Each structure stands twice: as structure tokens, then as C-alpha cells.
N, CA and C atoms as an extended XYZ file, in Angstrom:
531
Properties=species:S:1:pos:R:3:atomname:S:1:resname:S:1:resid:I:1 pbc="F F F"
N       -89.711       33.511       57.007 N   MET     1
C       -88.637       34.223       57.671 CA  MET     1
C       -89.224       35.130       58.750 C   MET     1
N       -88.679       35.034       59.945 N   GLY     2
C       -89.129       35.891       61.041 CA  GLY     2
C       -88.417       37.228       61.017 C   GLY     2
N       -88.846       38.098       61.886 N   HIS     3
C       -88.248       39.425       62.030 CA  HIS     3
C       -87.314       39.426       63.232 C   HIS     3
N       -86.336       40.335       63.224 N   ILE     4
C       -85.461       40.531       64.372 CA  ILE     4
C       -85.543       41.995       64.783 C   ILE     4
N       -85.785       42.205       66.070 N   ILE     5
C       -85.862       43.553       66.628 CA  ILE     5
C       -84.741       43.675       67.641 C   ILE     5
N       -83.820       44.606       67.416 N   LEU     6
C       -82.731       44.852       68.354 CA  LEU     6
C       -83.078       46.037       69.231 C   LEU     6
N       -83.059       45.817       70.538 N   LEU     7
C       -83.184       46.891       71.514 CA  LEU     7
C       -81.770       47.180       72.003 C   LEU     7
N       -81.230       48.349       71.658 N   THR     8
C       -79.859       48.695       72.006 CA  THR     8
C       -79.823       49.942       72.876 C   THR     8
N       -78.909       49.941       73.824 N   GLY     9
C       -78.745       51.072       74.737 CA  GLY     9
C       -77.808       50.658       75.857 C   GLY     9
N       -77.401       51.613       76.679 N   ILE    10
C       -76.467       51.320       77.760 CA  ILE    10
C       -77.148       50.485       78.848 C   ILE    10
N       -76.337       49.945       79.750 N   SER    11
C       -76.867       49.178       80.882 CA  SER    11
C       -77.853       50.039       81.662 C   SER    11
N       -78.975       49.455       82.005 N   GLY    12
C       -79.974       50.172       82.783 CA  GLY    12
C       -80.921       51.023       81.977 C   GLY    12
N       -80.850       50.952       80.663 N   SER    13
C       -81.722       51.793       79.827 CA  SER    13
C       -83.118       51.199       79.651 C   SER    13
N       -83.322       49.958       80.074 N   GLY    14
C       -84.658       49.369       79.995 CA  GLY    14
C       -84.842       48.348       78.894 C   GLY    14
N       -83.768       47.831       78.352 N   LYS    15
C       -83.870       46.865       77.248 CA  LYS    15
C       -84.647       45.616       77.652 C   LYS    15
N       -84.335       45.069       78.813 N   THR    16
C       -85.011       43.851       79.270 CA  THR    16
C       -86.483       44.129       79.560 C   THR    16
N       -86.771       45.221       80.215 N   THR    17
C       -88.162       45.579       80.538 CA  THR    17
C       -88.990       45.736       79.269 C   THR    17
N       -88.485       46.517       78.309 N   LEU    18
C       -89.228       46.717       77.058 CA  LEU    18
C       -89.276       45.440       76.229 C   LEU    18
N       -88.201       44.659       76.257 N   GLY    19
C       -88.185       43.396       75.512 CA  GLY    19
C       -89.244       42.429       76.003 C   GLY    19
N       -89.357       42.298       77.309 N   ASN    20
C       -90.388       41.416       77.880 CA  ASN    20
C       -91.790       41.929       77.574 C   ASN    20
N       -91.983       43.237       77.679 N   ALA    21
C       -93.299       43.820       77.381 CA  ALA    21
C       -93.655       43.623       75.908 C   ALA    21
N       -92.701       43.818       75.030 N   LEU    22
C       -92.940       43.630       73.597 CA  LEU    22
C       -93.239       42.166       73.291 C   LEU    22
N       -92.503       41.267       73.913 N   LYS    23
C       -92.762       39.838       73.708 CA  LYS    23
C       -94.191       39.486       74.130 C   LYS    23
N       -94.637       40.025       75.252 N   ASP    24
C       -96.007       39.772       75.713 CA  ASP    24
C       -97.034       40.223       74.675 C   ASP    24
N       -96.851       41.422       74.127 N   VAL    25
C       -97.790       41.947       73.124 CA  VAL    25
C       -97.789       41.065       71.878 C   VAL    25
N       -96.597       40.738       71.374 N   LEU    26
C       -96.512       39.958       70.142 CA  LEU    26
C       -96.986       38.516       70.340 C   LEU    26
N       -96.783       37.968       71.525 N   THR    27
C       -97.274       36.615       71.821 CA  THR    27
C       -98.798       36.616       71.876 C   THR    27
N       -99.384       37.637       72.506 N   ARG    28
C      -100.856       37.746       72.564 CA  ARG    28
C      -101.443       37.849       71.162 C   ARG    28
N      -100.726       38.574       70.298 N   GLU    29
C      -101.194       38.735       68.926 CA  GLU    29
C      -101.230       37.374       68.241 C   GLU    29
N      -100.268       36.503       68.564 N   GLY    30
C      -100.302       35.107       68.155 CA  GLY    30
C      -100.112       34.798       66.685 C   GLY    30
N       -99.579       35.722       65.917 N   ARG    31
C       -99.392       35.467       64.498 CA  ARG    31
C       -98.373       34.365       64.252 C   ARG    31
N       -97.297       34.373       65.018 N   ARG    32
C       -96.277       33.327       64.930 CA  ARG    32
C       -95.462       33.335       66.227 C   ARG    32
N       -94.617       32.332       66.431 N   PRO    33
C       -93.834       32.285       67.672 CA  PRO    33
C       -92.888       33.478       67.807 C   PRO    33
N       -92.650       33.868       69.063 N   VAL    34
C       -91.764       34.986       69.377 CA  VAL    34
C       -90.789       34.525       70.454 C   VAL    34
N       -89.519       34.840       70.266 N   GLU    35
C       -88.497       34.558       71.275 CA  GLU    35
C       -87.835       35.860       71.691 C   GLU    35
N       -87.402       35.897       72.931 N   PHE    36
C       -86.704       37.051       73.472 CA  PHE    36
C       -85.325       36.589       73.928 C   PHE    36
N       -84.285       37.189       73.361 N   ILE    37
C       -82.914       36.862       73.743 CA  ILE    37
C       -82.332       38.078       74.462 C   ILE    37
N       -82.001       37.874       75.729 N   ASP    38
C       -81.450       38.935       76.555 CA  ASP    38
C       -79.960       38.688       76.759 C   ASP    38
N       -79.156       39.726       76.613 N   GLY    39
C       -77.708       39.589       76.761 CA  GLY    39
C       -77.296       39.029       78.114 C   GLY    39
N       -77.933       39.489       79.198 N   ASP    40
C       -77.575       39.015       80.537 CA  ASP    40
C       -77.902       37.538       80.721 C   ASP    40
N       -79.073       37.108       80.284 N   THR    41
C       -79.428       35.697       80.458 CA  THR    41
C       -78.606       34.803       79.543 C   THR    41
N       -78.192       35.332       78.399 N   THR    42
C       -77.310       34.565       77.517 CA  THR    42
C       -75.971       34.327       78.205 C   THR    42
N       -75.428       35.343       78.835 N   ARG    43
C       -74.168       35.199       79.575 CA  ARG    43
C       -74.314       34.150       80.679 C   ARG    43
N       -75.418       34.208       81.408 N   GLU    44
C       -75.652       33.226       82.480 CA  GLU    44
C       -75.710       31.816       81.907 C   GLU    44
N       -76.415       31.627       80.812 N   PHE    45
C       -76.552       30.314       80.187 CA  PHE    45
C       -75.200       29.777       79.725 C   PHE    45
N       -74.399       30.644       79.146 N   LEU    46
C       -73.100       30.228       78.607 CA  LEU    46
C       -72.041       30.054       79.701 C   LEU    46
N       -72.370       30.427       80.922 N   GLY    47
C       -71.451       30.212       82.025 CA  GLY    47
C       -70.478       31.339       82.285 C   GLY    47
N       -70.757       32.499       81.732 N   ASN    48
C       -69.919       33.676       81.979 CA  ASN    48
C       -68.440       33.457       81.683 C   ASN    48
N       -68.133       32.637       80.686 N   ASP    49
C       -66.738       32.428       80.303 CA  ASP    49
C       -66.137       33.677       79.654 C   ASP    49
N       -66.986       34.525       79.144 N   LEU    50
C       -66.507       35.747       78.500 CA  LEU    50
C       -66.654       36.912       79.468 C   LEU    50
N       -65.678       37.797       79.446 N   GLY    51
C       -65.716       38.979       80.297 CA  GLY    51
C       -66.413       40.133       79.604 C   GLY    51
N       -66.015       41.345       79.959 N   TYR    52
C       -66.684       42.532       79.435 CA  TYR    52
C       -65.764       43.423       78.608 C   TYR    52
N       -64.556       42.962       78.355 N   ALA    53
C       -63.641       43.707       77.490 CA  ALA    53
C       -64.252       43.768       76.089 C   ALA    53
N       -63.876       44.738       75.291 N   PRO    54
C       -64.489       44.885       73.962 CA  PRO    54
C       -64.500       43.602       73.126 C   PRO    54
N       -63.420       42.854       73.115 N   ARG    55
C       -63.366       41.619       72.320 CA  ARG    55
C       -64.383       40.587       72.829 C   ARG    55
N       -64.487       40.453       74.146 N   ASP    56
C       -65.447       39.519       74.731 CA  ASP    56
C       -66.886       39.949       74.425 C   ASP    56
N       -67.144       41.247       74.503 N   ARG    57
C       -68.480       41.759       74.183 CA  ARG    57
C       -68.836       41.475       72.722 C   ARG    57
N       -67.866       41.638       71.846 N   LEU    58
C       -68.088       41.352       70.428 CA  LEU    58
C       -68.428       39.872       70.222 C   LEU    58
N       -67.697       38.985       70.871 N   LEU    59
C       -67.942       37.544       70.718 CA  LEU    59
C       -69.323       37.135       71.216 C   LEU    59
N       -69.719       37.629       72.371 N   ILE    60
C       -71.036       37.237       72.890 CA  ILE    60
C       -72.150       37.800       72.020 C   ILE    60
N       -71.955       39.010       71.501 N   THR    61
C       -72.974       39.583       70.621 CA  THR    61
C       -73.079       38.790       69.328 C   THR    61
N       -71.954       38.312       68.808 N   LYS    62
C       -71.998       37.481       67.606 CA  LYS    62
C       -72.693       36.144       67.880 C   LYS    62
N       -72.526       35.590       69.065 N   GLN    63
C       -73.235       34.354       69.421 CA  GLN    63
C       -74.742       34.602       69.474 C   GLN    63
N       -75.120       35.709       70.086 N   ILE    64
C       -76.536       36.086       70.145 CA  ILE    64
C       -77.071       36.310       68.733 C   ILE    64
N       -76.276       36.972       67.896 N   ALA    65
C       -76.689       37.258       66.520 CA  ALA    65
C       -76.960       35.979       65.745 C   ALA    65
N       -76.114       34.991       65.946 N   TYR    66
C       -76.295       33.725       65.229 CA  TYR    66
C       -77.564       33.011       65.698 C   TYR    66
N       -77.800       32.994       66.998 N   ALA    67
C       -79.022       32.369       67.520 CA  ALA    67
C       -80.262       33.070       66.959 C   ALA    67
N       -80.246       34.397       66.947 N   ALA    68
C       -81.377       35.159       66.413 CA  ALA    68
C       -81.561       34.873       64.925 C   ALA    68
N       -80.470       34.790       64.198 N   TYR    69
C       -80.519       34.484       62.768 CA  TYR    69
C       -81.192       33.125       62.536 C   TYR    69
N       -80.763       32.115       63.293 N   LEU    70
C       -81.343       30.773       63.118 CA  LEU    70
C       -82.831       30.755       63.437 C   LEU    70
N       -83.204       31.409       64.517 N   LEU    71
C       -84.616       31.462       64.878 CA  LEU    71
C       -85.435       32.156       63.790 C   LEU    71
N       -84.963       33.308       63.326 N   SER    72
C       -85.721       34.048       62.308 CA  SER    72
C       -85.782       33.276       60.999 C   SER    72
N       -84.702       32.584       60.674 N   LYS    73
C       -84.664       31.767       59.458 CA  LYS    73
C       -85.745       30.676       59.492 C   LYS    73
N       -86.141       30.295       60.693 N   ASN    74
C       -87.164       29.268       60.872 CA  ASN    74
C       -88.530       29.846       61.219 C   ASN    74
N       -88.746       31.112       60.861 N   GLY    75
C       -90.073       31.708       60.976 CA  GLY    75
C       -90.438       32.239       62.344 C   GLY    75
N       -89.475       32.377       63.214 N   ILE    76
C       -89.736       32.879       64.565 CA  ILE    76
C       -89.305       34.339       64.630 C   ILE    76
N       -90.168       35.178       65.190 N   ASP    77
C       -89.804       36.571       65.418 CA  ASP    77
C       -88.918       36.624       66.659 C   ASP    77
N       -87.874       37.446       66.607 N   VAL    78
C       -86.898       37.485       67.690 CA  VAL    78
C       -86.700       38.920       68.168 C   VAL    78
N       -86.774       39.092       69.472 N   ILE    79
C       -86.459       40.362       70.111 CA  ILE    79
C       -85.114       40.154       70.804 C   ILE    79
N       -84.148       41.006       70.511 N   VAL    80
C       -82.820       40.902       71.099 CA  VAL    80
C       -82.558       42.147       71.936 C   VAL    80
N       -82.258       41.945       73.225 N   ALA    81
C       -81.856       43.040       74.106 CA  ALA    81
C       -80.357       42.915       74.316 C   ALA    81
N       -79.607       43.820       73.693 N   ASN    82
C       -78.149       43.759       73.763 CA  ASN    82
C       -77.591       45.167       73.652 C   ASN    82
N       -76.590       45.466       74.442 N   ILE    83
C       -75.991       46.804       74.409 CA  ILE    83
C       -75.527       47.152       73.007 C   ILE    83
N       -74.847       46.228       72.331 N   ALA    84
C       -74.341       46.480       70.967 CA  ALA    84
C       -73.822       47.907       70.866 C   ALA    84
N       -72.799       48.205       71.669 N   GLY    85
C       -72.378       49.577       71.912 CA  GLY    85
C       -71.477       50.249       70.903 C   GLY    85
N       -71.195       49.582       69.780 N   SER    86
C       -70.306       50.218       68.806 CA  SER    86
C       -70.930       50.203       67.412 C   SER    86
N       -70.466       51.137       66.584 N   TYR    87
C       -70.905       51.151       65.190 CA  TYR    87
C       -70.551       49.824       64.532 C   TYR    87
N       -69.365       49.327       64.848 N   GLU    88
C       -68.877       48.089       64.238 CA  GLU    88
C       -69.854       46.932       64.456 C   GLU    88
N       -70.292       46.734       65.674 N   ILE    89
C       -71.158       45.584       65.936 CA  ILE    89
C       -72.549       45.798       65.349 C   ILE    89
N       -73.069       47.011       65.408 N   ARG    90
C       -74.404       47.242       64.830 CA  ARG    90
C       -74.360       47.134       63.305 C   ARG    90
N       -73.275       47.570       62.676 N   ASP    91
C       -73.121       47.389       61.231 CA  ASP    91
C       -73.030       45.900       60.893 C   ASP    91
N       -72.331       45.155       61.719 N   TYR    92
C       -72.224       43.701       61.543 CA  TYR    92
C       -73.621       43.065       61.593 C   TYR    92
N       -74.415       43.444       62.586 N   LEU    93
C       -75.764       42.891       62.727 CA  LEU    93
C       -76.629       43.237       61.510 C   LEU    93
N       -76.560       44.482       61.067 N   ARG    94
C       -77.333       44.883       59.876 CA  ARG    94
C       -76.954       44.053       58.660 C   ARG    94
N       -75.686       43.710       58.555 N   GLY    95
C       -75.220       42.916       57.427 CA  GLY    95
C       -75.604       41.445       57.497 C   GLY    95
N       -75.855       40.942       58.699 N   LYS    96
C       -76.151       39.518       58.884 CA  LYS    96
C       -77.640       39.215       58.969 C   LYS    96
N       -78.419       40.167       59.448 N   TRP    97
C       -79.836       39.917       59.688 CA  TRP    97
C       -80.687       40.502       58.572 C   TRP    97
N       -81.628       39.707       58.076 N   GLU    98
C       -82.653       40.210       57.160 CA  GLU    98
C       -83.860       40.598       58.014 C   GLU    98
N       -84.729       41.410       57.486 N   ARG    99
C       -85.960       41.787       58.187 CA  ARG    99
C       -85.651       42.207       59.617 C   ARG    99
N       -84.834       43.224       59.726 N   TYR   100
C       -84.259       43.670       60.993 CA  TYR   100
C       -84.634       45.113       61.268 C   TYR   100
N       -84.919       45.408       62.537 N   ILE   101
C       -85.201       46.784       62.938 CA  ILE   101
C       -84.409       47.086       64.206 C   ILE   101
N       -83.884       48.301       64.276 N   GLN   102
C       -83.047       48.714       65.399 CA  GLN   102
C       -83.772       49.790       66.197 C   GLN   102
N       -83.932       49.526       67.493 N   ILE   103
C       -84.580       50.483       68.384 CA  ILE   103
C       -83.559       50.904       69.437 C   ILE   103
N       -83.301       52.195       69.485 N   PHE   104
C       -82.316       52.752       70.411 CA  PHE   104
C       -83.018       53.293       71.647 C   PHE   104
N       -82.607       52.825       72.809 N   LEU   105
C       -83.121       53.316       74.080 CA  LEU   105
C       -82.155       54.384       74.567 C   LEU   105
N       -82.501       55.623       74.346 N   ASP   106
C       -81.629       56.757       74.637 CA  ASP   106
C       -81.819       57.196       76.086 C   ASP   106
N       -80.887       56.775       76.933 N   ALA   107
C       -80.961       57.081       78.361 CA  ALA   107
C       -79.675       57.759       78.808 C   ALA   107
N       -79.810       58.740       79.693 N   ASP   108
C       -78.635       59.401       80.264 CA  ASP   108
C       -77.979       58.467       81.266 C   ASP   108
N       -76.662       58.460       81.263 N   ILE   109
C       -75.905       57.617       82.185 CA  ILE   109
C       -76.255       57.943       83.636 C   ILE   109
N       -76.497       59.206       83.954 N   GLU   110
C       -76.829       59.597       85.331 CA  GLU   110
C       -78.119       58.921       85.800 C   GLU   110
N       -79.123       58.849       84.924 N   ASP   111
C       -80.377       58.178       85.278 CA  ASP   111
C       -80.148       56.689       85.490 C   ASP   111
N       -79.330       56.082       84.649 N   CYS   112
C       -79.053       54.649       84.776 CA  CYS   112
C       -78.288       54.342       86.057 C   CYS   112
N       -77.358       55.227       86.425 N   ILE   113
C       -76.604       55.036       87.673 CA  ILE   113
C       -77.543       55.149       88.872 C   ILE   113
N       -78.442       56.131       88.857 N   LYS   114
C       -79.400       56.309       89.968 CA  LYS   114
C       -80.343       55.121       90.103 C   LYS   114
N       -80.684       54.497       88.985 N   ASN   115
C       -81.656       53.401       88.954 CA  ASN   115
C       -80.940       52.053       88.745 C   ASN   115
N       -79.818       51.872       89.377 N   ASP   116
C       -78.924       50.727       89.151 CA  ASP   116
C       -79.457       49.457       89.828 C   ASP   116
N       -80.540       48.893       89.299 N   ARG   117
C       -81.178       47.707       89.904 CA  ARG   117
C       -80.268       46.484       89.946 C   ARG   117
N       -79.451       46.316       88.928 N   LYS   118
C       -78.576       45.135       88.856 CA  LYS   118
C       -77.233       45.362       89.550 C   LYS   118
N       -76.963       46.582       89.963 N   GLY   119
C       -75.717       46.883       90.661 CA  GLY   119
C       -74.492       46.996       89.771 C   GLY   119
N       -74.686       47.068       88.451 N   VAL   120
C       -73.531       47.105       87.550 CA  VAL   120
C       -72.726       48.389       87.677 C   VAL   120
N       -73.393       49.505       87.880 N   TYR   121
C       -72.667       50.767       87.976 CA  TYR   121
C       -71.946       50.885       89.313 C   TYR   121
N       -72.568       50.419       90.382 N   GLY   122
C       -71.901       50.429       91.686 CA  GLY   122
C       -70.597       49.652       91.639 C   GLY   122
N       -70.631       48.451       91.058 N   LYS   123
C       -69.424       47.628       90.927 CA  LYS   123
C       -68.415       48.296       89.998 C   LYS   123
N       -68.903       48.835       88.899 N   ALA   124
C       -68.009       49.448       87.909 CA  ALA   124
C       -67.282       50.651       88.479 C   ALA   124
N       -67.983       51.455       89.247 N   LEU   125
C       -67.370       52.666       89.786 CA  LEU   125
C       -66.318       52.355       90.852 C   LEU   125
N       -66.363       51.134       91.399 N   GLU   126
C       -65.357       50.706       92.374 CA  GLU   126
C       -64.146       50.070       91.695 C   GLU   126
N       -64.262       49.707       90.449 N   SER   127
C       -63.214       48.988       89.732 CA  SER   127
C       -62.264       49.942       89.009 C   SER   127
N       -61.021       49.521       88.900 N   GLU   128
C       -60.037       50.333       88.174 CA  GLU   128
C       -60.270       50.275       86.662 C   GLU   128
N       -60.673       49.123       86.147 N   LYS   129
C       -60.955       48.961       84.715 CA  LYS   129
C       -62.274       48.199       84.578 C   LYS   129
N       -63.383       48.906       84.672 N   PRO   130
C       -64.683       48.219       84.707 CA  PRO   130
C       -65.183       47.674       83.367 C   PRO   130
N       -64.687       48.175       82.239 N   TRP   131
C       -65.183       47.771       80.924 CA  TRP   131
C       -66.705       47.957       80.841 C   TRP   131
N       -67.148       49.149       81.116 N   LEU   132
C       -68.585       49.422       81.091 CA  LEU   132
C       -68.866       50.636       80.208 C   LEU   132
N       -69.784       50.427       79.246 N   TYR   133
C       -70.180       51.538       78.375 CA  TYR   133
C       -70.738       52.667       79.221 C   TYR   133
N       -70.277       53.869       78.923 N   GLY   134
C       -70.723       55.047       79.642 CA  GLY   134
C       -69.814       55.419       80.796 C   GLY   134
N       -68.987       54.468       81.256 N   ILE   135
C       -68.055       54.739       82.342 CA  ILE   135
C       -66.641       54.870       81.777 C   ILE   135
N       -66.080       53.781       81.278 N   ASP   136
C       -64.735       53.861       80.707 CA  ASP   136
C       -64.692       53.438       79.242 C   ASP   136
N       -65.849       53.120       78.693 N   MET   137
C       -65.953       52.782       77.268 CA  MET   137
C       -67.021       53.683       76.653 C   MET   137
N       -66.727       54.211       75.489 N   LEU   138
C       -67.684       55.074       74.800 CA  LEU   138
C       -68.796       54.241       74.165 C   LEU   138
N       -70.042       54.544       74.506 N   TYR   139
C       -71.179       53.950       73.807 CA  TYR   139
C       -71.421       54.843       72.600 C   TYR   139
N       -71.241       54.275       71.423 N   GLU   140
C       -71.440       55.034       70.200 CA  GLU   140
C       -72.930       54.986       69.843 C   GLU   140
N       -73.604       56.105       70.063 N   LYS   141
C       -75.038       56.145       69.789 CA  LYS   141
C       -75.288       55.781       68.329 C   LYS   141
N       -76.329       55.003       68.074 N   PRO   142
C       -76.625       54.603       66.690 CA  PRO   142
C       -76.752       55.815       65.768 C   PRO   142
N       -76.205       55.655       64.570 N   ARG   143
C       -76.236       56.735       63.567 CA  ARG   143
C       -77.651       56.970       63.057 C   ARG   143
N       -78.349       55.888       62.759 N   SER   144
C       -79.689       56.027       62.185 CA  SER   144
C       -80.574       54.856       62.616 C   SER   144
N       -80.944       54.855       63.907 N   PRO   145
C       -81.846       53.784       64.352 CA  PRO   145
C       -83.200       53.927       63.672 C   PRO   145
N       -83.923       52.839       63.615 N   ASP   146
C       -85.269       52.888       63.040 CA  ASP   146
C       -86.230       53.632       63.963 C   ASP   146
N       -85.916       53.607       65.270 N   LEU   147
C       -86.736       54.317       66.250 CA  LEU   147
C       -85.876       54.597       67.471 C   LEU   147
N       -86.089       55.757       68.083 N   THR   148
C       -85.453       56.091       69.358 CA  THR   148
C       -86.550       56.294       70.383 C   THR   148
N       -86.407       55.629       71.535 N   VAL   149
C       -87.320       55.838       72.657 CA  VAL   149
C       -86.501       56.391       73.818 C   VAL   149
N       -87.183       57.017       74.755 N   TYR   150
C       -86.521       57.714       75.853 CA  TYR   150
C       -87.041       57.155       77.182 C   TYR   150
N       -86.419       56.086       77.675 N   PRO   151
C       -86.957       55.361       78.827 CA  PRO   151
C       -87.105       56.154       80.114 C   PRO   151
N       -86.341       57.193       80.322 N   TYR   152
C       -86.474       57.962       81.558 CA  TYR   152
C       -87.299       59.228       81.361 C   TYR   152
N       -87.801       59.422       80.141 N   LYS   153
C       -88.640       60.584       79.850 CA  LYS   153
C       -90.060       60.172       79.475 C   LYS   153
N       -90.260       58.891       79.205 N   GLU   154
C       -91.591       58.380       78.873 CA  GLU   154
C       -91.789       57.060       79.611 C   GLU   154
N       -93.024       56.690       79.824 N   SER   155
C       -93.316       55.452       80.538 CA  SER   155
C       -93.041       54.240       79.647 C   SER   155
N       -92.975       53.068       80.275 N   VAL   156
C       -92.801       51.834       79.512 CA  VAL   156
C       -93.956       51.696       78.522 C   VAL   156
N       -95.160       52.014       78.975 N   LYS   157
C       -96.341       51.917       78.108 CA  LYS   157
C       -96.215       52.851       76.900 C   LYS   157
N       -95.724       54.070       77.126 N   GLU   158
C       -95.545       55.018       76.016 CA  GLU   158
C       -94.474       54.527       75.039 C   GLU   158
N       -93.348       54.066       75.573 N   SER   159
C       -92.282       53.545       74.696 CA  SER   159
C       -92.784       52.344       73.912 C   SER   159
N       -93.470       51.433       74.595 N   LEU   160
C       -93.993       50.235       73.942 CA  LEU   160
C       -94.980       50.602       72.836 C   LEU   160
N       -95.837       51.562       73.091 N   SER   161
C       -96.795       52.006       72.082 CA  SER   161
C       -96.076       52.572       70.859 C   SER   161
N       -95.020       53.331       71.082 N   ARG   162
C       -94.249       53.888       69.970 CA  ARG   162
C       -93.552       52.785       69.174 C   ARG   162
N       -93.067       51.757       69.880 N   ILE   163
C       -92.423       50.627       69.200 CA  ILE   163
C       -93.440       49.891       68.345 C   ILE   163
N       -94.604       49.609       68.904 N   ILE   164
C       -95.665       48.916       68.161 CA  ILE   164
C       -96.067       49.734       66.935 C   ILE   164
N       -96.224       51.050       67.100 N   ASP   165
C       -96.561       51.915       65.963 CA  ASP   165
C       -95.494       51.835       64.874 C   ASP   165
N       -94.227       51.837       65.284 N   CYS   166
C       -93.124       51.745       64.321 CA  CYS   166
C       -93.166       50.405       63.586 C   CYS   166
N       -93.364       49.326       64.324 N   LEU   167
C       -93.387       47.994       63.711 CA  LEU   167
C       -94.561       47.832       62.753 C   LEU   167
N       -95.727       48.309       63.150 N   THR   168
C       -96.883       48.184       62.266 CA  THR   168
C       -96.748       49.116       61.063 C   THR   168
N       -96.176       50.311       61.281 N   GLY   169
C       -95.964       51.252       60.176 CA  GLY   169
C       -95.001       50.707       59.133 C   GLY   169
N       -94.061       49.911       59.569 N   ARG   170
C       -93.110       49.307       58.649 CA  ARG   170
C       -93.559       47.920       58.181 C   ARG   170
N       -94.785       47.582       58.530 N   LYS   171
C       -95.403       46.315       58.130 CA  LYS   171
C       -94.620       45.093       58.630 C   LYS   171
N       -93.941       45.268       59.785 N   PHE   172
C       -93.278       44.142       60.420 CA  PHE   172
C       -94.316       43.248       61.079 C   PHE   172
N       -95.333       43.858       61.654 N   PHE   173
C       -96.357       43.125       62.373 CA  PHE   173
C       -97.688       43.819       62.180 C   PHE   173
N       -98.736       43.058       62.331 N   THR   174
C      -100.071       43.616       62.448 CA  THR   174
C      -100.498       43.303       63.871 C   THR   174
N      -100.554       44.306       64.703 N   VAL   175
C      -100.827       44.093       66.127 CA  VAL   175
C      -102.206       44.610       66.460 C   VAL   175
N      -102.949       43.763       67.181 N   LYS   176
C      -104.258       44.174       67.689 CA  LYS   176
C      -104.026       44.835       69.046 C   LYS   176
N      -104.427       46.077       69.207 N   ASN   177
C      -104.230       46.765       70.496 CA  ASN   177
C      -105.241       46.396       71.481 C   ASN   177
């Protein structure tokens, strides 16, 4: 059975950046295969048939959850970068995934808006009903994540090091630095 690591936080908090960096470290370690599932690339693959309303977000997250479950069931470690912005969806994931760890990327909305590389906040602020966490939807911060990192207060290297320390401390992985 593989492990599942959820990177959760608002848009622009660095989930994709940290997910790719973590995948690189775990792949170099080479203990077993590692996959990275990103919410944005999943939407692109599926053809963007789902929008961003709460119900659509729930459905796409459940699709991602099932893919991660299947991969982990077959001995593959999975890193999932997904907003998972409500208690309901994170509780659902905890109930479905074994060997699971939740990492919260705690970023201020103002920093994410300033660093809007994908343009999501610019588009959202022009829309009457953007369906965007932090703008017109409340992102419910995780009640008890396994680890919280601060992407705009620490470097990617510092956050990644803290994640690796957390994973090794919980005996999820043995990583050679």
C-alpha cells in the first residue's frame, strides 16, 4: 500500500510547486514509484466539463481521490495538490484514504493575488460570481493538519525540508538528503 500526501491551500499558495519538488525528492530516493496528481492538470485532462461551483469542485476532488486511492492501493506513493477547501471534503478524504497525511499551505489571499501567475484572481475579481476560495467562497482552514507550511514566509526549500522531516518523523518515508 502506498502513501497519499494531500497539499491543500488556496489558489496560488504553492501546491503545484511544492508537489513537484516533493515528487523529485521521493523519486530520487527511489524506494517505490511516486505519482503527482494536480487539480489543474486533472481538469485539463478531463476536458473542463466541470465548473468551479461548490458541487463541481466536490465532484472533481472525488475523482482525484479515487485515482489516488487506486494508485496507493497498488503500492504507488501519491502526492495530491488540491484546494480541498471545505471541512466536508477533507473529512471525506480522511475517511477514504489509508496511510494519508495532510499538509496545509497557509498563505494570505493578498500574497496570492499579488503573485497571480495563473491569472485566476484577476479573472475572478472581474466576475460577478467567480466561485473562488478566498474571494466569494470561504476556504475553511484545516482543523488539524499533519503539518502547516507558510509559502510566503519561508522558501520552497525550507517548506520542502519541513515536509520531508514530517514524513520521515511519521515513518511515511525514509529519505536520503
